C-alpha positions in Angstrom: 12.6 15.3 8.7 11.0 12.9 6.3 8.8 11.5 9.0 7.7 15.0 10.0 6.8 15.7 6.4 4.9 12.5 6.1 2.9 13.3 9.3 2.1 16.7 8.0 0.9 15.3 4.7 -1.2 12.6 6.4 -2.9 15.3 8.6 -3.5 17.4 5.5 -5.2 14.5 3.7 -7.4 13.8 6.8 -8.7 17.3 7.1 -9.3 17.6 3.4 -11.4 14.4 3.4 -13.2 15.5 6.5 -14.0 18.9 5.0 -15.3 17.2 1.9 -17.5 14.5 3.6 -18.8 16.5 6.6 -20.1 19.4 4.5 -23.5 17.8 3.5 -23.9 16.4 7.0 -23.4 19.9 8.5 -26.0 21.3 6.1 -28.5 18.7 7.1 -27.6 19.1 10.8 -28.0 22.8 10.6 -31.3 22.6 8.7 -32.9 20.3 11.3 -34.8 21.9 14.1 -34.1 19.1 16.5 -30.6 20.0 17.7 -30.5 23.0 20.1 -28.9 26.1 18.9 -25.7 25.6 20.8 -25.2 22.2 19.2 -25.6 23.7 15.7 -23.2 26.5 16.5 -20.7 24.1 18.0 -20.9 21.9 14.9 -20.4 24.9 12.6 -17.4 26.0 14.7 -15.8 22.5 14.6 -16.3 22.3 10.9 -14.9 25.7 10.4 -11.8 24.7 12.3 -11.4 21.7 10.0 -11.8 23.8 6.9 -9.2 26.3 8.2 -6.8 23.5 8.8 -7.5 22.2 5.3 -6.8 25.6 3.8 -3.5 25.9 5.6 -2.3 22.3 4.9 -3.8 21.5 1.5 -4.7 24.9 0.0 -8.3 23.8 0.2 -10.9 26.5 -0.6 -14.5 26.4 0.5 -15.6 28.0 -2.8 -14.6 25.0 -4.8 -16.5 22.8 -2.3 -19.7 24.9 -2.7 -19.4 24.9 -6.5 -19.0 21.1 -6.6 -22.0 20.4 -4.4 -24.1 23.0 -6.2 -23.5 21.2 -9.5 -24.1 17.8 -8.0 -27.4 18.8 -6.4 -28.6 20.3 -9.6 -27.5 17.2 -11.5 -29.3 15.0 -9.0 -32.6 16.9 -9.4 -32.3 16.7 -13.2 -31.7 12.9 -13.1 -34.7 12.6 -10.8 -36.9 14.4 -13.3 -35.3 12.4 -16.2 -36.4 9.2 -14.4 -40.0 10.4 -14.5 -39.8 10.6 -18.3 -37.6 7.7 -19.2 -37.8 4.4 -17.2 -35.3 2.3 -19.1 -32.7 1.4 -16.5 -29.7 1.2 -18.9 -30.4 4.6 -20.3 -30.9 6.0 -16.8 -27.6 4.5 -15.7 -25.6 5.8 -18.6 -27.1 9.3 -18.2 -26.3 9.3 -14.5 -22.7 8.3 -15.1 -22.2 10.9 -17.8 -23.8 13.6 -15.7 -22.0 12.9 -12.5 -18.6 11.8 -13.8 -17.9 12.7 -17.5 -19.3 16.2 -17.6 -17.5 17.3 -14.4 -14.2 16.1 -15.9 -14.5 18.7 -18.6 -14.4 21.5 -16.0 -11.3 23.1 -14.6 -10.3 24.3 -11.1 -10.4 22.7 -7.6 -14.1 21.9 -7.8 -13.4 19.5 -10.7 -11.6 17.0 -8.5 -14.1 17.5 -5.7 -17.0 16.9 -8.0 -15.5 13.7 -9.4 -14.7 12.3 -6.0 -18.2 12.9 -4.7 -19.9 12.2 -8.0 -18.4 8.7 -8.2 -20.6 7.4 -5.3 -23.4 9.9 -5.8 -24.1 8.5 -9.2 -24.7 5.0 -7.8 -26.8 6.5 -5.0 -29.0 8.6 -7.3 -29.5 5.6 -9.7 -30.5 3.3 -6.8 -32.9 5.8 -5.4 -34.6 6.5 -8.8 -34.9 2.8 -9.7 -36.1 1.6 -6.3 -38.6 4.4 -5.6 -39.4 5.1 -9.3 -38.6 8.7 -8.6 -41.1 9.1 -5.8 -40.4 10.4 -2.3 -39.7 13.9 -1.1 -36.9 16.0 -2.4 -35.1 16.4 1.0 -35.2 12.6 1.4 -33.8 12.1 -2.1 -30.9 14.6 -1.5 -30.2 13.2 1.9 -29.8 9.7 0.5 -27.7 10.9 -2.4 -25.2 13.0 -0.5 -25.4 12.2 3.2 -26.3 8.6 3.4 -23.2 6.5 2.2 -25.0 3.2 1.7 -25.4 3.6 -2.1 -28.3 1.1 -2.1 -31.7 2.5 -1.2 -33.1 -0.7 0.4 -30.0 -0.7 2.7 -30.3 2.9 3.7 -30.4 2.2 7.4 -32.8 3.4 10.0 -33.4 6.6 11.9 -32.9 5.7 15.6 -32.9 9.2 17.2 -33.4 12.9 16.4 -30.4 14.8 15.0 -28.0 15.9 17.7 -24.4 15.6 18.8 -23.7 12.0 19.6 -20.5 11.3 21.5 -19.9 7.7 20.2 -20.6 8.8 16.7 -18.0 11.5 17.0 -15.5 9.0 18.4 -16.2 6.7 15.5 -15.6 9.5 13.1 -12.4 10.4 14.9 -11.2 6.8 14.8 -11.9 6.8 11.1 -9.8 9.9 10.7 -6.9 8.2 12.6 -7.1 5.1 10.3 -6.9 7.3 7.2 -3.8 9.1 8.7 -2.1 5.8 9.5 -2.9 4.6 5.9 -1.2 7.6 4.5 1.9 6.7 6.5 2.2 3.1 5.3 4.1 4.1 2.1 6.9 5.3 4.5 7.2 1.7 5.7 7.3 0.5 2.0 10.2 2.9 1.3 12.1 1.8 4.4 11.6 -1.9 3.5 13.0 -1.4 0.0 15.9 0.6 1.3 16.7 -2.1 3.9 17.1 -4.9 1.4 15.7 -6.5 -1.8 14.2 -9.8 -2.7 11.0 -11.8 -2.4 10.8 -11.2 1.4 10.7 -7.4 0.8 8.2 -7.8 -2.0 5.9 -9.8 0.3 6.3 -7.2 3.1 5.5 -4.5 0.6 2.3 -6.3 -0.5 1.3 -6.7 3.2 1.8 -3.0 3.8 -0.2 -2.2 0.7 -3.1 -4.4 1.9 -2.9 -2.7 5.3 -3.0 0.7 3.6 -6.1 -0.2 1.5 -7.9 -1.7 4.5 -7.2 1.3 6.8 -8.0 3.9 4.1 -11.3 2.2 3.2 -12.5 1.3 6.6 -11.3 4.7 8.0 -13.5 6.5 5.5 -16.4 4.2 6.2 -16.0 4.8 10.0 -15.9 8.6 9.4 -19.1 8.5 7.3 -20.9 6.3 9.8 -19.9 8.5 12.7 -21.1 11.6 10.9 -24.4 10.0 10.0 -25.0 9.2 13.6 -25.1 12.9 14.3 -28.3 13.0 12.2 -29.7 10.1 14.2 -29.1 7.7 11.3 -27.6 4.2 11.7 -26.4 2.7 8.5 -25.2 -0.9 8.0 -21.5 -1.5 8.3 -19.5 -1.1 5.0 -16.7 -3.5 5.9 -17.5 -6.7 7.9 -14.2 -8.2 8.9 -13.2 -9.2 5.3 -9.9 -10.8 6.4 -11.9 -13.4 8.3 -13.5 -14.6 5.0 -13.4 -18.3 4.3 -13.5 -17.9 0.5 -12.9 -15.2 -2.1 -16.7 -14.8 -2.7 -17.1 -14.4 1.1 -14.3 -11.8 1.1 -16.1 -9.7 -1.5 -19.4 -10.0 0.4 -17.7 -8.6 3.4 -15.5 -6.0 1.5 -17.3 -2.7 0.7 -20.8 -4.2 1.2 -22.3 -1.0 -0.2 -20.8 -1.4 -3.7 -21.3 -5.2 -3.4 -25.0 -4.8 -2.7 -25.4 -2.3 -5.5 -23.8 -4.6 -8.0 -25.8 -7.6 -6.8 -29.1 -5.7 -6.9 -28.7 -3.4 -9.9 -26.4 -5.5 -12.1 -25.9 -9.1 -11.2 -29.6 -10.1 -10.7 -31.1 -8.1 -13.6 -28.4 -9.5 -16.0 -28.8 -13.1 -14.8 -32.6 -12.9 -15.1 -32.4 -11.2 -18.5 -30.2 -13.9 -19.9 -32.5 -16.6 -18.5 -35.7 -15.0 -19.9 -34.2 -13.7 -23.2 -31.9 -16.5 -24.3 -32.7 -19.3 -21.8 -29.2 -19.1 -20.2 -29.1 -21.0 -16.9 -26.8 -23.0 -14.8 -23.4 -22.5 -13.2 -21.7 -21.5 -16.4 -24.1 -18.6 -17.0 -23.8 -17.5 -13.4 -20.0 -17.6 -13.7 -20.2 -15.4 -16.8 -22.4 -12.9 -14.9 -20.0 -12.9 -12.0 -17.1 -12.1 -14.3 -19.1 -9.4 -16.1 -20.0 -7.8 -12.7 -16.3 -7.7 -11.7 -15.3 -6.2 -15.1 -18.0 -3.6 -14.8 -16.7 -2.5 -11.4 -13.2 -2.4 -12.8 -14.4 -0.3 -15.8 -16.1 2.2 -13.4 -12.8 2.6 -11.5 -10.8 3.0 -14.7 -13.3 5.6 -15.9 -12.8 7.6 -12.7 -9.0 7.3 -13.0 -9.0 8.2 -16.7 -11.3 11.3 -16.1 -9.4 12.4 -13.0 -5.9 12.1 -14.6 -7.1 12.8 -18.2 -5.3 9.7 -19.4 -6.6 6.3 -20.4 -6.4 3.6 -17.7 -7.2 -0.1 -18.0 -5.5 -1.6 -15.0 -8.6 -1.8 -12.8 -10.5 -3.8 -15.4 -7.7 -6.4 -15.5 -7.3 -6.4 -11.7 -11.0 -6.9 -11.0 -11.3 -9.5 -13.8 -8.5 -11.4 -12.2 -10.4 -11.3 -8.9 -13.5 -12.5 -10.7 -11.6 -15.4 -12.1 -10.4 -16.3 -8.6 -13.9 -16.3 -7.3 -15.3 -18.4 -10.1 -12.4 -20.8 -10.0 -12.6 -21.3 -6.2 -16.4 -22.0 -6.4 -15.9 -24.4 -9.2 -13.3 -26.3 -7.2 -15.5 -26.3 -4.2 -18.3 -27.8 -6.1 -16.1 -30.4 -7.7 -14.8 -31.6 -4.3 -18.3 -31.5 -2.9 -17.0 -30.6 0.5 -19.2 -29.6 3.4 -18.1 -27.2 6.1 -14.9 -29.1 6.6 -12.8 -29.6 9.7 -11.6 -26.7 11.8 -8.2 -27.1 10.3 -9.5 -26.9 6.8 -11.5 -23.7 7.7 -8.3 -22.1 9.1 -6.5 -23.1 6.0 -9.2 -21.5 3.9 -8.9 -18.3 5.9 -5.1 -18.3 5.5 -5.4 -18.9 1.7 -7.9 -16.0 1.4 -5.6 -13.7 3.2 -2.7 -14.8 1.0 -4.7 -14.1 -2.1 -5.7 -10.6 -0.7 -2.0 -9.8 0.0 -1.1 -10.9 -3.5 -3.8 -8.8 -5.1 -2.9 -5.8 -3.0 0.7 -6.0 -4.2 -0.4 -6.1 -7.8 -3.0 -3.4 -7.8 -0.9 -1.0 -9.9 
């Protein structure tokens, strides 16, 4: 009975996420003149079936979804106009975060949560577009990048490889992503069984492994879903997760894990901060770069804590501590590597580095909360 309930809940989460993420893609697909009428009708029918399933399983309502996107589109247009008046990047970033995250948190109803979830990434996309293009470009291109393209960083927006139309491999990719999300929702069942079976360090290690599996499947599943949906618009976007568990160092792991956020931080935070310190105060060298790395990790953690605090209406600080710890691991690893002055190393040492990175990932996954 518990397994049946878990399966039902997992299916409910999948259809809710698909309803949320596919909506702007459906709008763009329907607005395009390239797909034949039957493809547009089929896409609408398929999406309608997903929404109906979400209504039955999750109490999902389309009205909340429309309200959320209506607010976000209006906010995006306002931020674009604000960029034309004020070019200071820090002021633009703060205004974008307040508009897309803080203000929606003051609302009530289902659209509040939806707005926060979409607004978290839309804020980064809107900021990147406005900074990189200086507010230029057409309004449809801007809105497509902000709400359809998941890359977050305008220079990494991908390429249009075909006209919009139903793409079988893209649909299979989206379906595989949905399956990964469903499996991720079932991993807590394994955690419960492990704890009921016995106690001790072995169970704790198994729980951490299951948590890492859950994070990996949930994140890569959502990425696969988004990439598959984008392919229906003829858009190919770079991969979001590039085999992170094959990394040879913590810094390599974070370059492979969520490359969209990583690229955003590198382009819009790390480089400007490093250059500003060098020009303003003459800060240079490995010590300054290490400080900027830590600041970048802390900023990402603060953004996660802001989202959690706004969503739950309670202050959270665990993500700042968690990301700061990961930043310290990255800085420490690189410092030791420089001290040892090692090259690529033997094959055995490379395997050992891979194993150590995976061990660190397991440990961090087990201490995320």
